[in-house]
N, C-alpha and C positions, 0 to 999 in steps of 0.2 A: 177130296181136294175142293171141290164145288162149296161144300159145307163150310170149310174153314174160310174160303174167300167171302162167302156171304156172311160169316160171323164178323170177318174184318171190315167189309164194307159197312155193315150195320154200326159197329162201334166208330169207324171214322166219321159218319154223320154227326155224332155226338161231341166230337173233339171241340168244335168252336164253343159250344154250350158249357162244356166243362172248364175251357179256359175262362170264359166269362164269369161263371159261378166262382171259380178261384180268385179273379180280378175284382169282384164287386166288394169284398171285405177291405180290400187293399184301398179302395176309393173313399169307403166311410173312415177308415183309420186315419186317412190323410186329411180328412176334413176336421177330425177331432182333436189333433195334435197341433200345437202353435209352434213348436221349436223342433229342430231336427227331423222335420217331416221326410226329407228325401232320404236320409241317411237309414232312418228307421223302416221306411218302405222297402228299400232296396235290400235290408238285411232279411226282411221276411220274404222278399221275392226268392233271394238267394237260397234260403233256408227252405222254402217250398219246392223250388227246382230241384235241389239235392234230395230231397225226399222223394219226389216223383221219379228221378232218375234211378234211385236206389229201388224203388218197387218194381218199376219197369224191368230193370236189370235181372232181378230175382225172377219176375214172371217169364222171361225170355229164358233165363237159365233153364227153368223147370219145363218148359216147352222143348229146349234142346235136349235136355237128359231123358224126357219122357221119348223122344224120338229115337234116342241111342237105345233105350231099353225096349222099345218095339222092334226095332231093327235085330236086335239080339235074339228076342223071344219069339218073335212071329214071323215065320218064314214067308207066309203069303202075303203079308203087309209090308213088305220091303219098301214098296213106292211111297206108300203113306208115311212111313216111317222116316225116310229120305226128306219129304216135303217137311215134316216137323223139325228135322235136323236143320235144314236150310232156312226155315222161317225163323228159327232160334237164333242163327247166325246172323241174319240179315237183321233181325230186329236189335240184337247186340250191337252191331256196327251202326245202325242208325241212331241208336240211343247215344252211343259212345260219341258219334259224329255231332250231334244236337248238343250235347252237354258241353263239347268242346268248344263249338261255335257260340254257345251262351256264355261260357267262360271269356272267351275272346272279346265278345261285345262289351260284357260286363267290365272287364279289365280295361279296354280302351276307352270307355266312357267314364268310368268311375275311378278307375285304378284299384290296386290292392293285390293281394297275393294270388298268384295263378297256379300254384302247385297244389291246391286242395282237393282232395278227391272226395265225391260226394258220399255223406254217411247219414242215414237217417236216425240213427240211434245213439 
């Protein structure tokens, strides 16, 4: 459990860097275009967010399924398996909540369709 907490805390330190890295190309694109800047940038942001949400949800589903498999197969590792299952469920809930919040903010400030489900492909 400590190992997983250490890995999560190490990854959490890099989230601001990853967000800045994702935002830099958008700033460059905003400077190079002369018309429809806002619409183009927002479309890119929405596409990027949908892709990120899809990838995170896949990772969280794998963690959850791995925990279920560990729980079934390994009788001595039930506590560790329970933690994987719990982290998978919490991750899915947080991802869905963040996606919903982002959709509400985008819809409120920009308008548009609120019924889309993120798809990366």
